[in-house]
C-alpha positions in Angstrom: 62.4 -47.5 -123.4 65.1 -45.3 -124.9 67.8 -47.3 -123.0 66.5 -50.6 -124.6 66.6 -49.0 -128.0 70.2 -47.8 -127.5 71.2 -51.2 -126.2 69.7 -52.9 -129.3 71.6 -50.4 -131.6 74.9 -51.0 -129.8 74.5 -54.8 -130.1 73.6 -54.6 -133.8 76.5 -52.3 -134.6 78.8 -54.7 -132.7 77.5 -57.7 -134.7 78.0 -55.8 -137.9 81.5 -54.8 -137.0 82.5 -58.4 -136.1 80.9 -59.7 -139.4 82.8 -57.0 -141.4 86.1 -58.0 -139.7 85.4 -61.7 -140.3 84.7 -61.1 -144.0 88.0 -59.1 -144.2 89.9 -62.0 -142.7 90.9 -60.0 -139.6 91.3 -61.5 -136.2 88.4 -61.3 -133.8 89.1 -59.3 -130.7 88.6 -61.3 -127.5 89.2 -60.2 -123.9 92.2 -62.5 -123.6 94.2 -64.6 -126.1 93.4 -68.3 -125.8 95.7 -70.3 -123.4 98.8 -71.3 -125.5 98.8 -68.1 -127.6 99.9 -64.5 -127.3 98.1 -61.6 -129.0 100.2 -59.3 -131.2 98.6 -55.9 -131.7 98.3 -54.6 -135.2 100.7 -51.9 -136.3 101.0 -49.9 -139.5 103.1 -52.6 -141.0 101.4 -55.8 -139.8 97.9 -56.9 -139.0 96.9 -58.3 -135.5 97.8 -61.9 -135.0 98.1 -64.7 -132.4 101.4 -66.4 -132.0 102.0 -69.7 -130.2 103.5 -69.5 -126.8 105.5 -72.7 -126.7 105.6 -73.1 -122.9 101.8 -72.9 -122.7 101.4 -74.9 -125.9 103.2 -77.8 -124.4 100.7 -77.9 -121.5 97.8 -77.7 -123.9 99.3 -80.6 -126.0 99.8 -82.7 -122.8 96.3 -82.1 -121.5 94.8 -82.9 -125.0 96.8 -86.1 -125.1 95.7 -87.1 -121.6 92.1 -86.2 -122.5 91.9 -88.1 -125.8 94.3 -91.0 -125.0 93.6 -91.8 -121.4 90.1 -90.4 -120.9 87.5 -92.4 -119.2 83.9 -92.7 -120.2 82.6 -89.4 -121.8 86.1 -88.1 -122.0 86.5 -87.4 -118.3 89.9 -87.7 -116.8 91.2 -87.3 -113.3 94.4 -85.2 -113.2 96.4 -86.6 -110.3 98.6 -83.5 -110.0 97.5 -79.9 -110.3 99.3 -77.6 -112.7 100.9 -75.7 -109.9 102.6 -78.9 -108.6 104.2 -79.5 -112.0 105.5 -75.9 -112.2 102.9 -74.7 -114.7 101.7 -71.2 -113.9 99.2 -69.1 -115.9 100.8 -65.7 -116.1 97.5 -64.0 -116.9 95.2 -64.8 -114.0 94.7 -66.8 -110.9 91.7 -68.7 -112.2 91.9 -72.3 -113.3 94.0 -72.8 -116.4 91.8 -75.6 -117.6 88.9 -73.2 -117.9 91.0 -71.0 -120.3 91.7 -73.9 -122.7 
């Protein structure tokens, strides 16, 4: 019973904190930056930010073009070559890069 109450309090405080940061136009903290971006930590001089990683952004643009331009019914597209065969490596994990988009 007490554990449930504490859990609810933690969730509510987390929601309030995220809402406060959103109203203050601060960046939402995620576990990882989205594919195609790098997270820059805040410092005393600058706020936190995401910057575009051009190498990964090129991959995102290409996948988007393939998805919107050559997609089949319901937007499905078969990728004949995997990212590894084209020299694209996700430096953050060994999971599928498409899942991170």
